[in-house]
C-alpha positions as CSV (number, residue, x, y, z in Angstrom):
1,X,18.9,73.7,40.0
2,X,15.5,73.2,40.4
3,X,14.2,70.9,42.8
4,X,12.0,69.4,41.2
5,X,14.6,68.8,38.0
6,X,16.5,67.5,41.2
7,X,13.7,65.1,41.5
8,X,12.6,65.0,38.3
9,X,16.3,62.4,37.6
10,X,15.5,60.3,40.6
11,X,12.2,59.7,39.6
12,X,13.8,58.7,36.2
13,X,16.7,56.1,38.0
14,X,13.3,54.9,40.1
15,X,11.3,53.6,37.0
16,X,15.2,52.5,35.2
17,X,14.7,50.2,38.1
18,X,11.0,49.5,37.7
19,X,10.1,51.0,40.9
20,X,5.8,52.1,40.6
21,X,6.6,56.3,41.4
22,X,4.5,57.8,43.7
23,X,5.1,62.2,43.8
24,X,3.8,64.4,46.4
25,X,2.6,62.1,48.4
26,X,0.5,63.3,51.4
27,X,-1.2,60.1,53.9
28,X,-3.9,62.1,56.0
29,X,-5.3,66.0,55.4
30,X,-2.8,68.5,57.3
31,X,0.4,66.3,57.7
32,X,3.4,66.0,56.4
33,X,4.5,65.4,52.3
34,X,7.0,62.9,51.6
35,X,8.4,64.4,47.6
36,X,9.0,60.9,46.5
37,X,7.2,57.7,46.9
38,X,8.3,53.9,46.0
39,X,6.9,50.7,45.7
40,X,7.5,47.7,44.1
41,X,5.7,44.3,45.4
42,X,5.5,45.1,49.1
43,X,8.3,47.1,49.5
44,X,7.8,51.0,50.0
45,X,10.5,53.6,49.8
46,X,10.1,57.1,50.7
47,X,12.7,59.3,50.1
48,X,13.4,63.0,50.2
49,X,14.7,65.6,47.6
50,X,15.8,69.0,48.3
51,X,18.9,71.7,47.2
52,X,20.8,71.0,50.2
53,X,21.9,68.8,52.5
54,X,20.5,70.7,56.2
55,X,19.4,69.3,59.6
56,X,16.3,70.1,58.2
57,X,15.9,67.5,55.5
58,X,17.6,65.0,58.0
59,X,15.1,65.6,60.4
60,X,12.4,65.0,57.4
61,X,13.4,62.0,56.6
62,X,13.9,61.2,60.8
63,X,9.8,61.1,60.3
64,X,8.9,59.3,58.2
65,X,10.7,56.3,60.3
66,X,8.0,53.2,60.7
67,X,6.0,54.2,57.9
68,X,8.1,52.9,55.2
69,X,10.2,50.0,54.2
70,X,13.2,52.2,53.0
71,X,14.2,56.2,54.0
72,X,17.0,58.3,52.3
73,X,17.1,61.6,51.1
74,X,18.1,62.7,47.5
75,X,20.7,65.5,47.5
76,X,23.0,67.5,45.0
77,X,26.4,65.9,44.3
78,X,28.5,67.9,46.1
79,X,31.0,69.3,44.4
80,X,33.9,69.8,47.3
81,X,33.2,68.6,50.9
82,X,31.7,70.9,53.6
83,X,31.0,70.8,57.0
84,X,28.8,68.5,59.0
85,X,28.8,66.2,55.7
86,X,31.3,63.6,58.6
87,X,28.4,63.9,61.0
88,X,25.7,63.7,58.7
89,X,26.9,60.8,57.0
90,X,27.0,58.8,60.8
91,X,23.2,60.6,61.9
92,X,21.6,58.4,58.6
93,X,24.0,55.5,58.6
94,X,22.7,55.6,62.7
95,X,19.5,55.9,61.9
96,X,19.9,53.8,58.6
97,X,18.8,56.4,56.6
98,X,20.1,56.3,52.5
99,X,22.1,59.5,50.8
100,X,21.2,59.5,47.0
101,X,23.3,62.0,45.1
102,X,22.2,63.8,42.2
103,X,24.8,64.8,39.6
104,X,24.1,68.1,37.9
105,X,25.6,66.5,33.8
106,X,23.3,64.4,32.2
107,X,23.8,60.4,32.1
108,X,24.3,58.3,34.9
109,X,22.1,60.8,37.3
110,X,22.5,59.3,40.5
111,X,24.8,57.5,42.4
112,X,23.6,55.9,46.1
113,X,25.8,56.7,48.2
114,X,24.4,54.9,51.6
115,X,22.2,52.2,51.4
116,X,18.7,52.1,53.5
117,X,18.0,50.2,55.5
118,X,15.4,47.7,55.3
119,X,12.7,48.3,57.8
120,X,9.9,44.9,57.7
121,X,7.7,46.1,59.9
122,X,5.8,49.5,59.5
123,X,2.8,51.4,59.5
124,X,-0.3,50.0,56.5
125,X,-1.5,53.8,56.4
126,X,1.1,54.6,53.8
127,X,0.5,52.6,51.4
128,X,-3.3,52.3,51.3
129,X,-3.7,57.0,50.2
130,X,-1.0,55.3,46.8
131,X,-3.5,56.4,43.5
132,X,-2.5,57.1,40.2
133,X,-2.9,60.5,40.3
134,X,-0.2,60.4,42.5
135,X,1.9,59.4,39.5
136,X,0.7,62.7,37.9
137,X,-1.0,65.0,39.2
138,X,2.0,66.7,40.6
139,X,5.5,67.0,40.2
140,X,7.9,66.0,43.6
141,X,9.5,68.8,44.8
142,X,7.2,71.3,43.6
143,X,7.1,74.3,45.1
144,X,3.5,75.2,45.0
145,X,1.9,73.2,46.9
146,X,0.8,71.5,44.6
147,X,-0.3,67.7,45.8
148,X,-3.0,65.1,44.8
149,X,-5.3,65.3,48.5
150,X,-8.1,63.3,49.2
151,X,-10.6,66.7,48.8
152,X,-8.9,66.6,45.9
153,X,-10.4,63.9,44.6
154,X,-13.6,64.5,46.7
155,X,-13.5,67.2,44.3
156,X,-13.4,65.2,41.0
157,X,-15.9,62.8,41.9
158,X,-18.4,65.6,42.7
159,X,-17.9,67.1,39.7
């Protein structure tokens, strides 16, 4: 299953819970990109989606601390208990990062295995960067580097 297919299930799950969903959000030029940013009221949730649980994914999620009220990772539901699973769970709980498990079959596709902790103090920069274009321009998890940026916005306005 492709990362875009996994992300699509998370996007649908968030929308069913009345979150506004933005995809492939890069807050600043040459900066990191969040796969999914979800907003409800004043709450902001960043979710990084990958095909497998790895140290790189944990580090990626950790770097978003302070930018959102909630941070989570989303990976496919493991078929069996894998090595490092317990260490990853302890890491996530320690840093308040949530974990979503994506089922490969249809139906209720997303389970929240670990709830993210609420961070009350966050930097205001990410919310200011969100546009309507982030909702539809690029699919979350795409491997093409496709995303809506300020530069692309300037080019569109000049056209």
